[in-house]
Every structure is written in structure tokens, then in C-alpha cells.
N, C-alpha and C positions, 0 to 999 in steps of 0.2 A: 527528458529533464535530465539535468546535471547537478549532482550533489556535490559539496565540498566539504573540505575541514578545515576549520579555523582554530589553532592550536590553542590563540591567546585569548579566546573566549570562554566564559564559564558555559559550561554543558549544560542541557536542559535535565540531565539528571540531578545535576548539583543544586539547582533552583528549586526544585521538587515542584515547577509549576508546567502542568502538563495538560492545560486546559486549550491548547492551540493545536493544531493539528493542519496537514496538506492534504487535497482532495484532487485526485488526478482523473478525468474521465478517458477510458482507452476504449480502442476496439483490439480483439484479441487478447482478453483478459487471461484466459487459460492458458494461453502459451507462454504471458508475462511471467504467470504465477508458477508454472513449470519452470521458467527459466531461473525465476529467484532461487526456488528451492533447491536447483543443482548448485547454484553459485552459495549456497549456506546463509543468505539473507534472514536475518531475525523476524520470523511472521509471527505477529501476534495475535492476529484474527486469520483463521483458515478460509478458503474461498467456499462462498456459499450463495444461492438465491435468497434476496431478501425480498420481505413483502411489499416493500415500496417499489420494485420493480427494476432493481439493480442486482448485479452478480459482483462481488465485494470481496475484498481481501486487505489487510493491513500489516504493514511492515513497520519496524523500527530502525532508525537511524542508529550509527554507532553512537552518537553523542545523546540519543534518548527521544529523539522528535518521533512523533507518530506520522504516516502518510498511508493514507486509504488509496486504495485503486478502485474504480468501479465502471461497470459498461451495463448500459440498458441489456436486460433481459430480452427482450425483443430481438436485438441484433445477435447475441449469441445464439440464441434458438434457430434465427434465421441461416446460420452457418453450420447449423447440424450440432452443435454442441450441447 
């Protein structure tokens, strides 16, 4: 995934509209989470196993959009995490 910055657009924070988000299914979520923490990404939901069978965390982009990352718990545990 690649995120960009559009300085001429109204930010998500300015519109107060936060009902939309992106969801990224991934493999190696613990590594991604660790890398994002090291880089200082704004994490609004820490990583955890969810009752619906996914391991997830959520970040906020600089303009206020939310992006969720998730991995099937079976995949995480199959790799010994």
C-alpha cells in the first residue's frame, strides 16, 4: 500500500467525518505492527486477537483517516506467534 499527501484537499479531521476506513488483510502482522511502532506511526488500536478470528491493529494517517490491519489468527499461530 502507498499513501500520499494532497495538501489542497480538506483533511478528514476538518470534516469531522470518520465513518469510513480502509482494511488491509496481511501476513506477518506482528512484524508490520512492530515496524510501525518503531517508525512512530499513530496507532489508535493496539494489536490484539479478536473474537471473530483475526489479529488486528489500527493506525491513523496524518490527515485523520483510519486504516485497520488484520491477519487470520490461524495464520499467525501457524507461524508460532
